[in-house]
C-alpha positions in Angstrom: 0.0 0.0 0.0 1.4 3.4 -1.0 2.1 6.1 1.6 -0.5 8.3 -0.1 -3.3 5.7 0.2 -2.3 5.0 3.8 -2.4 8.8 4.5 -5.8 9.1 3.0 -7.1 6.3 5.2 -5.7 7.9 8.3 -7.4 11.1 7.5 -10.8 9.5 6.8 -13.8 10.2 9.1 -13.9 6.6 10.3 -10.1 6.6 11.1 -10.4 9.9 12.9 -13.3 8.6 15.0 -11.3 5.6 15.9 -8.3 7.7 16.8 -10.4 9.9 19.0 -11.9 6.9 20.8 -8.5 5.2 21.2 -6.8 8.3 22.5 -9.6 8.7 25.1 -9.4 5.1 26.4 -7.4 2.4 24.6 -9.4 -0.5 26.1 -11.7 -2.7 24.0 -14.7 -4.2 25.7 -15.3 -7.6 24.1 -18.9 -8.6 24.6 -18.7 -12.2 23.4 -22.0 -14.0 23.7 -24.2 -10.9 24.3 -27.7 -10.9 22.9 -29.4 -7.9 21.2 -31.7 -7.6 24.2 -28.7 -7.3 26.6 -26.5 -5.2 24.2 -27.9 -1.7 24.9 -27.9 -1.7 28.7 -24.4 -3.3 28.8 -23.2 -0.8 26.2 -24.6 2.1 28.3 -22.8 0.8 31.4 -19.4 0.4 29.8 -19.6 3.8 28.1 -20.6 5.5 31.3 -17.6 3.8 32.9 -15.3 5.5 30.3 -14.9 2.7 27.7 -15.0 4.1 24.2 -14.2 1.0 22.1 -16.8 -1.8 22.0 -16.5 -5.1 20.1 -19.2 -7.7 19.6 -17.8 -10.9 18.2 -19.6 -12.3 15.2 -20.1 -15.7 16.9 -22.4 -14.0 19.5 -26.2 -14.6 19.1 -27.5 -12.4 16.2 -24.3 -10.3 16.4 -25.1 -8.1 13.4 -28.4 -7.0 15.0 -26.5 -6.0 18.2 -23.8 -4.1 16.2 -26.4 -2.3 14.2 -28.3 -1.2 17.3 -25.2 0.1 19.0 -23.9 1.8 15.9 -27.2 3.7 15.7 -27.1 4.5 19.4 -23.4 5.6 19.8 -22.4 9.1 20.6 -19.4 10.9 19.2 -16.1 9.6 20.6 -17.4 6.0 20.8 -16.4 3.3 18.3 -18.4 0.1 17.6 -17.0 -2.9 15.8 -17.1 -6.7 15.3 -14.8 -9.3 16.5 -14.0 -12.8 15.2 -14.1 -11.4 11.7 -12.8 -14.2 9.5 -13.6 -13.4 5.9 -13.9 -10.5 3.5 -17.7 -11.2 3.3 -17.8 -10.7 7.1 -16.3 -7.3 6.6 -19.0 -6.3 4.2 -21.7 -7.5 6.5 -20.3 -5.5 9.4 -19.9 -2.4 7.2 -23.5 -2.7 6.1 -24.8 -2.3 9.7 -22.5 0.5 10.6 -19.6 -1.3 12.5 -16.4 0.7 12.3 -13.8 -1.7 13.8 -12.8 -5.0 12.2 -11.2 -7.2 14.9 -9.8 -10.5 14.0 -8.3 -13.4 16.0 -5.8 -14.2 13.2 -3.8 -12.6 10.4 -5.7 -13.0 7.2 -4.5 -10.5 4.5 -7.8 -10.7 2.6 -9.7 -9.5 5.6 -7.3 -6.6 6.2 -7.5 -5.6 2.5 -11.3 -5.7 2.7 -11.4 -3.6 5.8 -9.1 -1.0 4.3 -11.1 -0.9 1.1 -14.3 -0.4 3.1 -12.7 2.3 5.2 -13.1 0.2 8.4 -10.4 0.1 11.0 -8.6 -3.2 11.1 -7.5 -4.4 14.5 -5.6 -7.6 13.5 -4.9 -10.6 15.6 -1.3 -11.9 15.5 1.1 -13.7 17.7 4.4 -14.2 15.8 6.6 -11.5 14.4 5.9 -12.9 10.9 2.2 -12.5 11.4 2.6 -9.0 12.8 4.8 -7.9 9.9 2.3 -9.3 7.3 -0.5 -7.4 9.0 1.5 -4.2 9.0 2.4 -4.5 5.3 -1.3 -4.9 4.5 -2.2 -1.7 6.3 -2.9 -2.7 9.9 -1.6 -0.2 12.4 -3.3 -1.7 15.4 -2.1 -5.2 16.2 -3.9 -7.5 18.7 -1.4 -9.8 20.3 -3.4 -12.9 21.0 -3.4 -14.9 23.2 -1.0 -12.5 25.1 -1.2 -14.2 28.5 0.1 -17.5 27.2 3.6 -16.1 26.4 3.8 -13.3 28.9 4.6 -9.6 28.9 8.3 -10.0 27.8 7.1 -11.6 24.6 5.2 -8.4 23.7 8.4 -6.4 24.1 10.2 -8.8 21.8 7.6 -8.5 19.1 7.5 -4.7 19.2 11.3 -4.6 18.5 10.8 -5.7 14.9 7.7 -3.7 14.0 7.4 -0.5 12.1 7.7 2.7 14.1 4.2 3.8 15.2 2.7 0.3 15.4 0.3 -0.1 18.3 0.1 -3.3 20.2 -3.0 -4.4 22.2 -2.7 -7.3 24.6 -5.7 -9.6 24.4 -6.5 -13.0 25.9 -6.3 -13.9 29.6 -5.4 -10.3 30.8 -6.9 -9.2 34.1 -6.8 -6.0 36.1 -3.7 -7.2 38.0 -1.8 -7.9 34.8 -2.1 -4.5 33.2 0.9 -2.8 34.9 3.3 -5.5 33.7 2.1 -5.5 30.1 2.0 -1.7 30.0 5.6 -1.7 31.1 6.4 -4.1 28.3 5.0 -1.7 25.8 1.3 -2.5 25.5 -0.6 0.5 24.0 -3.9 -0.8 25.3 -5.9 -4.0 26.1 -8.8 -6.0 25.1 -11.0 -7.5 27.9 -13.4 -10.4 27.3 -14.5 -12.6 30.2 -12.7 -10.4 32.6 -15.3 -7.8 31.8 -18.3 -9.5 30.4 -19.7 -13.0 30.2 -23.3 -14.1 29.5 -25.5 -13.7 32.5 -23.5 -10.9 34.1 -25.7 -7.8 34.7 -25.1 -4.4 33.2 -24.5 -3.1 36.7 -21.8 -5.6 37.4 -20.2 -5.1 34.0 -20.1 -1.4 34.6 -18.4 -1.9 37.9 -15.6 -4.0 36.4 -15.2 -1.5 33.5 -14.8 1.3 36.0 -12.0 -0.6 37.7 -10.2 -1.3 34.4 -10.5 2.3 33.3 -9.2 3.6 36.6 -6.2 1.3 36.4 -5.4 2.4 32.8 -5.6 6.0 33.9 -3.3 5.3 36.9 -0.7 3.6 34.6 -1.0 6.4 32.0 -0.2 9.0 34.6 2.7 7.0 35.9 4.2 6.9 32.4 4.2 10.7 32.0 
């Protein structure tokens, strides 16, 4: 991808909206398993807690309906997307209901290319340096290191050493509140939280309480880095 095309994408409205949300709070709430009926109250609870990036995995019940409802409901500064995006056709479906983020568990160039063409923001799952570099070459500037907890925080630092300057790494998979400081010190630019934050049956009130703790810890770590 040429520098000009990449620059155009960075300056697009969708990319700017993502950048605004990411800068405000680089934590992605992964609402795997949520139903359309639960989606709105849980969304309200996490946004009120300060979370600005929300992902609904496509293997959740009627996920596209939930994404569409939240996309229509979101306020400026909040970004909605889909997770477990596996194909270019999935990207088209998410785009059609207003999802802005395309979050994958793996590195599939066709999915990244489809997201870039559709002006959606690719948040691409990778583990090895090879996968991270492939994702970067195809236009991903936000890389989801998954499953991060399996290899530890030091591995994150090793991967970063070979990536293009400006690449952002999010630690996903098995990360809890007490792990954030270690991964932040190793170079994590943010986190994704799944069952730590939400699992089916957890009330919106309880999800909001967990979200507030995670947001508060990020703010504490961010101030400590200044």
